[in-house]
C-alpha positions in Angstrom: -139.6 68.5 91.3 -141.0 67.4 94.7 -138.8 66.6 97.6 -139.4 64.3 100.6 -138.4 65.0 104.2 -135.7 62.5 105.5 -138.1 61.7 108.4 -140.8 60.4 106.0 -138.8 59.1 103.1 -139.4 55.3 102.6 -137.3 52.9 100.6 -139.4 50.2 98.9 -137.6 46.8 98.7 -138.0 44.5 95.7 -141.1 42.3 96.0 -139.1 39.2 96.8 -137.3 40.9 99.7 -140.6 42.4 100.8 -142.1 38.9 101.0 -139.1 37.6 103.0 -139.4 40.5 105.4 -143.1 39.9 105.9 -142.5 36.2 106.6 -139.8 37.0 109.1 -142.1 39.6 110.8 -144.9 37.1 111.1 -142.6 35.0 113.5 -143.0 37.8 116.0 -146.7 38.3 115.9 -148.2 38.2 119.4 -145.0 38.9 121.2 -144.4 42.0 123.4 -141.0 43.5 123.8 -139.6 43.3 127.3 -139.9 46.6 129.2 -137.4 47.9 131.6 -138.7 48.5 135.1 -139.3 52.2 135.9 -137.5 54.2 138.6 -138.7 53.6 142.1 -141.2 56.1 143.6 -139.9 57.3 147.0 -141.6 58.6 150.1 -140.0 61.3 152.1 -138.7 61.9 155.6 -137.8 65.4 156.7 -135.1 65.4 159.4 -134.1 68.6 161.1 -131.7 68.8 164.0 -132.4 71.0 166.9 -129.9 72.3 169.5 -130.1 71.3 173.2 -131.8 74.7 173.7 -135.0 72.8 172.7 -134.6 70.5 175.8 -135.3 71.1 179.5 -133.0 70.0 182.3 -134.2 66.4 182.2 -133.4 66.2 178.4 -137.1 66.3 177.5 -138.4 68.6 174.7 -139.7 71.8 176.1 -143.5 72.2 176.2 -143.1 75.0 173.7 -141.3 72.7 171.3 -143.9 70.0 171.6 -146.7 72.5 171.0 -144.9 74.1 168.0 -144.6 70.8 166.2 -147.7 68.9 167.2 -146.0 66.5 169.6 -148.6 65.0 172.0 -147.4 61.5 172.8 -145.4 60.4 175.9 -141.8 59.2 175.6 -141.1 55.8 174.1 -137.7 54.1 174.3 -135.8 52.4 171.4 -132.3 50.8 171.4 -130.2 50.1 168.3 -126.9 48.9 167.2 -125.1 49.1 163.8 -122.8 46.5 162.5 -119.8 47.2 160.3 -116.1 46.4 160.2 -113.5 48.5 162.0 -112.8 50.3 158.7 -116.5 50.7 158.0 -116.3 48.7 154.7 -120.1 48.5 154.5 -120.6 52.2 155.0 -117.9 53.0 152.4 -120.1 51.2 149.9 -123.2 53.1 151.0 -124.7 50.2 153.0 -125.8 50.2 156.7 -127.0 47.3 158.7 -128.9 48.0 161.9 -130.7 46.0 164.6 -133.3 48.0 166.6 -135.6 47.1 169.5 -138.6 49.3 170.4 -140.2 48.5 173.7 -143.0 46.0 173.3 -142.1 45.1 169.7 -140.1 42.5 167.8 -136.5 43.3 166.8 -136.2 45.2 163.5 -133.4 44.1 161.2 -132.7 46.9 158.6 -130.4 46.6 155.5 -130.2 50.0 153.8 -128.4 51.2 150.7 -127.9 54.9 150.2 -127.4 57.0 147.1 -126.3 60.6 147.1 -128.7 63.3 145.9 -126.6 66.0 144.2 -128.0 69.6 144.1 -131.5 68.4 144.7 -131.5 66.1 141.7 -133.7 63.3 143.1 -134.5 62.0 139.6 -130.8 61.6 138.9 -130.3 59.6 142.1 -133.2 57.4 141.2 -131.7 56.7 137.8 -128.4 55.8 139.4 -130.2 53.5 141.8 -132.2 51.9 138.9 -128.9 51.2 137.1 -127.7 49.4 140.3 -130.8 47.2 140.4 -133.0 49.3 142.7 -136.1 50.0 140.7 -139.9 49.9 141.0 -140.0 46.1 140.4 -138.2 45.2 143.6 -140.9 45.2 146.3 -138.4 44.0 148.9 -137.0 47.5 149.3 -138.7 50.7 150.3 -137.4 53.9 148.6 -137.2 57.0 150.7 -135.6 60.4 150.4 -134.1 61.6 153.7 -134.3 65.5 153.6 -132.1 67.2 156.1 -131.3 70.8 156.7 -129.1 71.1 153.7 -128.6 67.5 152.4 -130.8 64.9 150.7 -130.1 61.2 150.5 -132.0 58.5 148.6 -132.1 55.2 150.5 -133.6 51.7 149.8 -134.4 49.7 152.9 -135.0 46.0 153.3 -136.7 45.4 156.7 -137.1 42.1 158.5 -138.1 41.2 162.0 -136.9 38.8 164.7 -138.8 37.6 167.7 -138.0 39.4 171.0 -138.9 36.4 173.1 -136.7 36.4 176.2 -135.9 40.1 175.9 -137.8 42.7 177.9 -138.1 46.4 177.3 -135.5 47.5 174.7 -132.9 45.0 175.8 -130.5 44.0 173.0 -128.9 40.7 172.3 -125.1 40.1 172.6 -123.0 41.4 169.8 -122.4 37.9 168.4 -126.1 36.9 168.6 -127.3 40.0 166.9 -124.7 39.6 164.1 -125.7 35.9 163.6 -129.3 37.0 163.1 -128.3 39.7 160.6 -126.0 37.4 158.6 -128.6 34.7 158.4 -131.2 37.1 157.1 -128.9 39.1 154.7 -130.8 40.0 151.4 -129.3 39.0 148.1 -128.5 42.5 146.9 -126.2 43.1 149.9 -124.8 39.5 149.9 -123.5 39.8 146.4 -122.7 43.5 146.2 -119.6 44.1 144.1 -118.7 40.4 143.9 -120.3 37.1 145.0 -120.6 36.9 148.7 -118.8 40.2 149.3 -121.5 41.6 151.5 -122.0 38.4 153.5 -118.2 38.0 154.1 -117.9 41.7 155.1 -120.9 41.5 157.5 -119.5 38.3 159.1 -116.3 40.2 159.8 -118.2 43.1 161.3 -118.6 44.1 164.9 -121.3 45.9 166.8 -121.3 49.7 167.1 -123.5 50.5 170.0 -125.9 49.9 171.5 -127.5 53.3 172.0 -130.9 54.0 173.5 -133.0 57.1 172.7 -136.3 58.5 173.7 -138.9 59.4 171.1 -142.0 61.6 171.3 -144.6 61.4 168.6 -147.4 63.4 167.1 -148.8 65.0 163.9 -148.0 68.3 162.2 -149.2 69.9 159.0 -149.4 67.2 156.3 -147.5 64.6 158.4 -149.4 62.3 160.7 -146.0 60.9 161.7 -144.1 63.7 163.4 -141.5 62.9 166.0 -138.7 64.2 168.2 -135.9 61.8 169.1 -133.3 62.6 171.8 -130.3 60.4 171.4 -127.4 60.4 174.0 -124.1 59.5 172.5 -120.6 59.3 174.0 -118.6 62.4 173.4 -116.1 62.8 170.6 -113.2 62.4 173.1 -114.5 59.0 174.3 -116.0 60.3 177.5 -119.0 62.4 178.6 -122.3 62.5 176.8 -123.6 64.6 173.9 -127.3 64.8 172.9 -128.6 64.7 169.4 -132.0 66.1 169.0 -133.8 65.2 165.7 -137.2 66.5 164.6 -138.7 64.4 161.8 -141.8 64.2 159.6 -142.8 61.6 157.0 -144.6 62.6 153.8 -145.8 60.6 150.8 -144.9 63.2 148.1 -142.4 65.9 147.3 -144.6 68.9 147.7 -145.7 68.0 151.2 -142.2 67.2 152.2 -140.9 70.5 150.7 -143.4 72.5 152.7 -142.7 70.6 155.9 -139.0 71.2 155.4 -139.4 74.9 154.9 -141.9 75.5 157.7 -140.0 73.4 160.2 -136.8 75.3 159.6 -138.7 78.6 159.9 -140.4 77.7 163.1 -137.2 76.3 164.7 -135.2 79.3 163.6 -137.6 81.8 164.9 -137.4 80.3 168.4 -133.7 79.8 168.5 -133.9 76.0 168.4 -132.4 75.3 164.9 -129.1 73.5 164.5 -127.6 74.8 161.3 -126.3 71.6 159.8 -127.0 67.9 159.3 -126.1 65.2 161.8 -126.1 61.7 160.4 -126.8 59.4 163.4 -125.4 56.3 161.5 -122.0 57.9 161.0 -121.9 59.3 164.5 -122.6 55.9 166.1 -120.1 54.1 163.7 -117.4 56.6 164.6 -117.9 56.7 168.3 -118.7 53.1 169.3 
């Protein structure tokens, strides 16, 4: 007696049934099953905080720091404000809304959704984002992994611009004007997050957190042609005085380059006594203190 594997066994229907099946199948000739969009492919931004030991008395990066990380450009100013409710309802849902003004440029309106990366599982975070509607088919959002000292976060950013006519330098609009711009340009994913119009209603009820103005020095280092050091003064936790956040950053197109930049930047900063052993999220800091 011969036996047949369950994987290859076939049940042959009676002829009449076979004809019916064939006729039914012919109705679908030439059609292609719909394919689900694949997960987004992110770029990477390595963000390492330095201590104020990396700055001189004028709050400028030391010459040794600039040299160590390929920073060659002169300082450029940028101002920005975040908008959220007093209870940070947008942030609680992983959303941030920011208005930024770089000297000589149009205003940048940024709507960002964040997803947690747990234990380095970027693929898992991308799958979670895909299930929430953030996949490779949505070209309105740019996917990026922010890679800090010990933490990774996946984000999807929708960027828009607004004319800076009438504003010089890094001047910011009034809180109400800025909010009006952002509400009018709100993208659909945020507008209807959770329920219809939740995002728009929440943003309309928001207030400004800021503005803050930082100085940024740029350059290129290793695989990144977009290296930078940002020095951001923020009000102290007590509500008075000034603290300085120093952020070293590099962009990379792929994981391997980002991983090497992350390791090497930490090693260099550590060897010179400049490394801050932790992650400082500027968004959270500004929302909490302004």
